[in-house]
C-alpha positions in Angstrom: 136.4 132.7 -56.3 133.6 131.5 -54.1 129.7 132.4 -54.7 128.0 131.4 -51.8 124.6 130.6 -51.1 122.7 132.9 -48.7 120.6 131.2 -46.0 119.3 133.4 -43.7 118.9 137.4 -42.9 120.8 136.6 -39.6 123.9 134.8 -40.9 126.9 135.6 -38.5 129.9 136.3 -39.9 132.7 136.8 -37.7 134.6 134.3 -35.9 133.5 130.7 -37.8 134.9 127.6 -36.7 134.5 124.2 -39.5 131.8 121.3 -38.2 132.1 117.5 -38.1 129.4 115.7 -38.8 127.3 113.4 -40.8 124.4 112.2 -42.2 124.8 108.6 -40.3 125.2 110.7 -37.0 122.4 112.9 -37.2 120.5 109.6 -36.8 117.0 109.9 -38.0 115.0 106.0 -37.8 113.5 106.4 -41.3 110.3 104.8 -41.5 108.9 101.6 -43.2 108.8 103.1 -46.8 111.8 103.4 -49.5 112.5 106.9 -50.5 112.2 107.6 -54.3 113.5 110.8 -55.5 113.1 112.8 -58.9 113.6 116.1 -60.1 112.8 117.6 -62.8 111.8 121.7 -64.1 108.4 122.9 -65.0 107.2 126.4 -66.4 105.0 129.1 -65.1 104.2 130.7 -68.5 102.5 133.7 -66.9 105.2 134.6 -65.3 108.5 136.0 -67.1 112.3 135.6 -65.7 116.0 135.9 -67.2 118.6 134.0 -66.8 121.7 135.8 -65.1 124.7 134.4 -66.4 123.4 134.1 -70.4 123.8 137.9 -70.4 121.1 138.2 -72.7 117.8 140.5 -72.9 115.7 137.3 -73.6 113.1 136.6 -71.8 111.9 132.9 -70.7 109.0 131.8 -69.1 109.7 131.5 -65.2 111.4 127.9 -64.7 110.5 125.8 -61.7 113.2 123.5 -60.9 111.1 120.8 -58.7 112.6 118.1 -56.6 110.4 115.3 -54.7 111.0 112.4 -52.3 108.2 110.3 -51.7 107.1 106.7 -50.6 108.8 103.9 -53.0 108.6 99.9 -53.4 111.0 98.4 -51.7 112.7 96.7 -54.9 116.0 98.1 -56.4 119.7 98.0 -56.5 120.8 99.6 -53.2 124.0 100.4 -55.0 122.4 103.4 -56.6 121.6 104.7 -53.2 122.0 109.4 -53.9 124.9 110.7 -52.2 125.4 114.2 -50.9 127.1 115.2 -54.2 124.0 114.5 -56.2 122.0 116.7 -54.3 124.6 119.4 -54.5 124.7 118.6 -58.7 120.9 119.8 -58.2 122.0 122.4 -56.4 124.7 124.0 -58.8 122.0 123.7 -62.1 119.5 126.1 -59.7 121.7 128.4 -59.2 122.8 128.2 -63.1 126.0 126.9 -63.0 124.9 123.1 -64.5 127.7 122.4 -66.3 129.8 122.7 -63.3 132.6 120.4 -62.7 132.0 118.4 -59.6 135.5 119.4 -58.8 134.2 122.7 -58.6 131.2 122.6 -56.4 132.9 123.2 -53.0 135.0 125.7 -54.1 131.8 127.5 -55.8 129.6 127.2 -52.5 130.8 126.4 -49.4 134.6 125.4 -48.0 136.5 123.3 -49.8 137.7 121.3 -46.7 138.3 117.8 -46.1 135.8 117.8 -44.2 133.3 118.7 -46.6 134.8 116.4 -49.4 133.7 113.5 -46.9 130.5 114.9 -46.9 130.3 114.2 -50.3 130.9 110.9 -50.6 128.2 110.3 -48.0 125.1 107.8 -49.0 121.5 109.2 -48.4 118.6 107.0 -48.0 116.6 107.9 -51.1 117.0 106.4 -55.0 116.5 107.8 -57.9 113.2 107.0 -59.7 112.0 104.0 -58.2 108.2 103.5 -58.5 105.8 104.7 -56.3 104.5 102.5 -53.5 101.0 101.8 -53.5 98.3 104.5 -52.1 97.4 108.0 -51.7 99.8 109.8 -49.6 99.9 113.4 -47.9 101.7 116.1 -49.4 103.9 118.3 -48.1 105.2 121.7 -49.9 108.4 122.9 -49.1 109.2 126.3 -49.4 113.2 126.8 -48.5 115.3 130.5 -47.1 116.7 133.2 -49.3 117.9 132.3 -52.7 118.5 128.2 -51.5 118.4 125.1 -53.6 114.8 122.9 -53.1 117.4 120.2 -51.5 118.4 122.3 -48.7 116.6 120.0 -46.1 117.2 116.3 -47.9 117.8 114.9 -44.9 114.6 116.1 -43.2 112.3 115.5 -46.5 114.0 112.1 -46.8 112.6 111.2 -43.5 109.1 112.7 -44.2 109.1 110.6 -47.3 109.9 106.9 -45.5 107.0 107.5 -43.3 104.4 107.9 -45.8 104.7 111.7 -47.1 105.4 113.1 -50.3 107.8 116.1 -50.1 107.8 118.4 -52.9 110.0 121.9 -53.2 111.5 123.9 -55.6 114.3 126.8 -55.3 113.7 130.3 -53.6 114.4 132.7 -56.8 113.9 136.4 -57.3 110.8 138.1 -59.2 112.8 138.9 -62.4 115.9 136.6 -62.1 117.7 133.9 -59.4 118.7 137.1 -57.0 116.3 138.5 -54.9 115.7 142.5 -55.4 115.5 145.1 -52.5 111.9 144.6 -52.5 111.1 142.1 -49.8 106.8 142.4 -50.3 107.6 141.9 -54.0 109.7 138.8 -53.9 107.8 136.8 -50.5 104.9 137.2 -53.0 107.0 135.5 -55.9 107.6 132.7 -53.4 104.1 132.4 -52.6 103.3 131.7 -56.1 105.5 129.8 -56.1 104.4 127.4 -53.4 100.9 127.8 -55.2 102.7 126.4 -58.6 103.6 123.2 -56.7 100.5 122.7 -55.2 98.9 122.4 -58.5 101.6 120.0 -59.2 100.1 117.9 -56.5 97.3 116.9 -59.2 99.7 115.5 -61.6 100.6 112.7 -59.1 98.5 110.0 -59.1 99.9 109.2 -55.5 99.2 112.4 -54.1 96.2 113.0 -51.6 95.6 116.6 -52.7 93.1 116.7 -49.8 95.8 116.4 -47.1 98.4 119.0 -47.9 100.4 121.2 -45.6 103.3 124.0 -46.1 106.4 123.7 -44.5 109.3 126.4 -44.2 113.1 127.0 -43.4 113.8 131.1 -42.5 112.1 133.8 -45.2 110.2 130.9 -46.8 107.9 131.3 -43.6 106.1 134.0 -44.7 105.5 133.1 -48.2 104.1 130.3 -46.7 101.4 132.2 -44.5 100.4 134.0 -47.7 99.8 130.5 -49.5 98.1 129.3 -46.4 96.0 132.3 -46.6 95.1 132.1 -50.2 94.3 128.2 -50.3 91.9 126.2 -48.0 93.3 123.1 -49.9 96.3 123.6 -47.6 95.9 121.6 -43.7 98.5 122.9 -41.9 101.8 124.9 -41.5 105.1 124.0 -40.5 107.6 127.1 -40.2 111.3 126.3 -39.5 112.9 129.3 -37.8 110.3 131.1 -40.3 111.0 134.8 -40.3 107.2 135.5 -40.0 108.5 135.7 -36.9 111.5 138.4 -37.4 110.1 140.5 -40.5 106.2 140.4 -39.3 106.6 143.7 -41.2 107.2 142.7 -44.2 104.2 140.1 -44.4 102.1 142.9 -43.2 102.8 145.0 -46.3 101.1 142.1 -48.4 97.8 143.3 -49.7 96.8 139.5 -49.2 97.6 139.1 -45.3 95.5 138.9 -42.9 96.3 137.4 -39.9 92.6 136.3 -38.6 93.1 134.1 -42.1 95.8 131.9 -40.4 93.2 128.9 -39.5 95.4 125.5 -39.9 97.1 124.1 -37.0 100.6 126.1 -37.0 103.6 124.8 -35.4 106.9 127.2 -35.4 110.0 126.2 -34.4 112.5 128.6 -33.1 116.3 129.1 -33.0 117.8 129.8 -29.1 117.9 133.3 -27.8 120.7 135.4 -29.8 124.0 136.1 -27.4 124.0 139.9 -25.7 127.3 140.0 -27.4 126.3 138.7 -31.3 123.1 141.0 -30.7 125.8 143.9 -30.3 128.4 143.2 -33.0 126.0 142.0 -35.4 123.6 145.1 -34.7 120.7 142.7 -34.3 117.5 144.0 -32.4 117.1 142.5 -29.2 113.3 142.0 -29.7 114.2 139.3 -32.3 114.8 137.2 -29.3 110.9 138.0 -27.9 108.2 139.3 -30.2 106.6 137.1 -31.8 103.6 139.1 -33.5 101.9 136.8 -36.1 102.0 133.8 -33.1 99.9 136.5 -30.8 97.7 137.4 -33.2 96.5 133.6 -34.3 92.9 133.1 -33.1 91.3 130.3 -35.1 93.8 127.3 -35.1 96.1 125.4 -33.2 99.6 127.2 -32.6 102.5 125.3 -30.6 105.7 127.1 -30.4 109.2 125.1 -29.5 112.1 126.9 -28.9 115.7 124.8 -29.6 118.4 125.9 -26.9 121.1 124.4 -29.1 120.6 125.6 -32.3 121.0 128.6 -34.4 119.1 129.5 -37.3 121.2 127.7 -40.0 120.8 124.6 -38.4 117.0 124.4 -39.3 118.4 122.9 -42.5 120.3 119.5 -43.7 123.0 121.7 -45.6 123.3 123.8 -42.6 124.1 121.1 -40.0 126.6 119.5 -42.6 128.6 122.6 -44.3 127.7 125.5 -42.9 130.5 126.9 -40.3 130.5 127.3 -36.9 130.2 130.5 -34.9 132.2 130.2 -32.0 130.9 132.9 -30.4 127.1 131.1 -29.6 127.4 127.8 -31.7 126.8 124.5 -29.6 129.0 121.5 -30.5 128.3 119.3 -33.1 126.8 116.7 -31.8 124.4 119.4 -29.8 123.8 120.8 -32.8 122.8 117.2 -34.6 120.5 116.1 -31.2 118.7 118.8 -32.3 118.5 118.5 -35.6 116.8 115.2 -35.2 114.6 116.3 -32.3 113.5 119.2 -35.3 112.6 116.2 -37.5 110.6 114.2 -34.9 108.8 117.3 -34.1 108.0 117.9 -37.7 106.7 113.9 -38.4 104.3 114.0 -35.2 103.3 116.8 -35.7 102.0 116.3 -39.9 100.9 112.8 -38.1 98.5 114.8 -35.7 96.8 117.1 -38.3 97.5 115.2 -41.8 96.9 111.8 -40.2 94.7 112.3 -37.3 97.1 110.5 -35.0 96.1 110.6 -31.6 99.1 109.6 -30.6 101.6 112.1 -32.7 99.0 114.8 -31.0 99.7 113.9 -27.4 103.4 114.2 -28.6 103.2 117.6 -29.4 101.1 118.8 -26.8 103.1 117.0 -24.0 105.9 118.6 -22.5 109.6 117.8 -24.1 110.2 116.3 -20.9 107.2 113.9 -21.2 108.7 112.9 -24.6 112.0 111.7 -22.9 113.8 114.8 -24.2 116.0 115.6 -21.5 115.7 119.1 -20.0 116.8 122.4 -21.0 116.6 121.3 -24.6 113.6 122.5 -25.8 110.8 125.0 -24.7 107.7 124.4 -25.4 104.1 126.7 -25.3 100.5 126.1 -27.2 97.9 127.8 -27.3 93.7 126.6 -28.4 91.7 128.7 -30.7 89.3 130.8 -29.7 85.8 130.2 -30.3 83.7 132.6 -32.2 80.1 133.3 -31.5 78.0 130.0 -32.7 77.1 131.4 -36.3 74.2 131.1 -38.4 76.5 129.2 -40.8 77.7 126.7 -38.1 73.8 125.8 -37.5 73.2 125.4 -41.4 76.5 123.3 -41.8 75.4 121.4 -39.1 71.7 121.0 -40.2 72.8 120.2 -43.9 74.9 116.8 -42.5 71.8 115.5 -41.2 69.6 116.4 -44.3 67.7 119.3 -41.9 66.3 116.6 -40.1 65.4 117.3 -36.5 65.6 121.0 -36.6 64.4 121.6 -33.2 66.4 119.5 -31.5 69.6 120.6 -32.9 68.3 124.3 -32.2 68.1 123.5 -28.7 71.0 121.5 -28.3 73.0 124.6 -29.5 71.4 126.9 -27.3 72.1 125.0 -24.4 75.8 125.1 -25.1 75.5 129.3 -26.3 72.8 130.6 -24.7 72.9 133.9 -26.8 73.0 131.9 -30.5 69.8 133.0 -32.6 68.1 132.3 -35.6 67.6 135.0 -37.9 64.3 134.9 -39.1 65.0 136.5 -42.2 67.7 134.2 -42.8 65.0 130.8 -42.2 63.2 132.5 -44.6 65.8 133.0 -47.4 67.6 129.7 -46.9 64.4 127.8 -46.7 62.9 129.2 -50.3 66.1 128.6 -51.7 65.8 124.8 -50.6 61.8 124.3 -51.9 62.9 125.8 -55.4 65.5 123.1 -55.5 63.4 119.8 -56.6 66.3 117.9 -55.0 65.7 119.3 -51.7 62.4 120.6 -51.4 60.9 118.6 -48.5 64.2 120.0 -46.8 63.1 123.8 -47.3 59.7 122.5 -46.0 61.6 121.7 -42.9 63.2 124.5 -42.4 60.4 126.8 -42.7 58.4 124.6 -39.8 61.3 125.5 -37.6 61.1 129.0 -38.6 57.4 129.3 -37.8 57.9 127.1 -34.6 60.3 130.3 -33.5 58.3 133.1 -35.0 54.9 131.9 -34.7 53.9 135.7 -35.5 55.7 136.2 -38.4 53.0 136.7 -41.5 56.0 136.8 -44.1 57.5 133.4 -42.8 53.7 131.7 -43.0 53.5 133.3 -46.6 56.3 131.7 -47.6 55.7 128.6 -46.2 52.5 128.9 -48.6 54.4 129.6 -51.4 56.5 126.3 -50.6 53.9 124.4 -50.8 52.3 125.9 -53.7 55.2 125.2 -55.3 54.7 121.6 -54.2 51.6 121.4 -55.6 49.9 121.0 -52.3 47.0 123.2 -52.6 45.1 122.4 -49.3 48.5 123.0 -47.4 49.1 126.4 -49.2 45.5 127.6 -48.6 46.0 126.9 -45.1 49.4 128.8 -44.1 48.4 132.0 -46.8 45.0 131.9 -44.6 47.4 131.8 -41.5 49.5 135.0 -42.7 46.2 136.8 -43.3 45.4 136.4 -40.2 48.1 138.3 -38.9 48.8 141.0 -41.6 45.4 141.5 -43.3 47.1 143.8 -45.6 49.1 141.2 -47.3 48.2 141.8 -50.6 50.2 138.6 -51.7 48.0 136.4 -49.6 45.1 138.0 -50.6 45.4 137.6 -54.3 47.3 133.8 -53.8 43.5 133.1 -52.1 41.5 134.2 -55.1 42.9 132.1 -57.0 43.2 129.4 -54.9 39.7 129.3 -53.9 38.2 129.5 -57.4 
């Protein structure tokens, strides 16, 4: 009996061949850190869950198996390196077959061939539970493909950890149990909540930099990450490995939480090659999947990058796909070409993260370059990108800049903004409210006075602004300045009853 793991909505089923690959041949150049790995199961007590094969009506708190790759100290016993079999044991556990004997793992999940048996023996670059390296490291939260394991992209996760990232992943599980229901919008929301659970787990890691978090996903994890990003402003970048936000945008739009205008952090999508016409017809695939990308077209507030890998079909954006997925002779490239492209996927992911989580100018230049400028042979990768559209400069933008300089030199700031944005205006009412808010806070009272001085310079005929400035001086105990500005307000508006009453009181 075979119990195969689903990897994508476009899993092609006809005319398959077995692949010949290895981790060593992928040839990823690890960074300076030793890679640590740990795996544990947490629980989300706000949700319930059923284990399918327990055949019980008992509900439990939703279990969240968590795999973590991290930069580790260099000491340790090299004989303890994890093997691929160790990762597939985690896959068995997450499939709720935690007691499955090792000799049955391939029978259950993949083809039990000599090639795949050799994969199980391969050494990885990770070690179980060494101490964290010193320092704070940015975090990547990974969302797997449809009902896939947390370890499906272990080679990429190890690669990132070796270059100074903490990578956290949990399996893709349905809302009620291990399997997805037919309600795609509900399952997408569930996976988004799992991503948010992992973001909370970041706070438990003393070496994690909670202010530098990116999300990364393969396939159906992509839409979940988009939802998570629009709801969590500590997510600073999004990496999509042929994410289905491209293929199933209609599903994403079903979410009441989705709003394309809120995708406002750097975004990179790496797509599979164009699906051949023969495959489109035989598998009844919409040809528009080769060309349409509504989310990318809708993004306007962030840097966005599109890459198409002309030697990769969908499954090979994951380590398990490269190693174990049966090849489709109708469209798949050679194993050497697949491994070469998977390596470049990993290199682009690293440079993208370095550019936007580590502010690395060299890495930014790499992802902005044409692939040929990065030494990539012609025809391997296509590349497009776009800059965010600049919204009209707002009062909030002005106030953020003014606050950074403690509301000093406000007229100079205003004029410099006006020079670059001729239509920019500072509304009188906003200045009045901001000035009062600052004045009545004892810590910022003088900053409020500066706002009013700018406001009265811009609106010299506003009786209300002079009245408010007078109230500000009165609040600070400066009676002379209060009288002066109440009188100016009364000159501009002789009917100003507040100024009349205040002057009577102040001149007694």
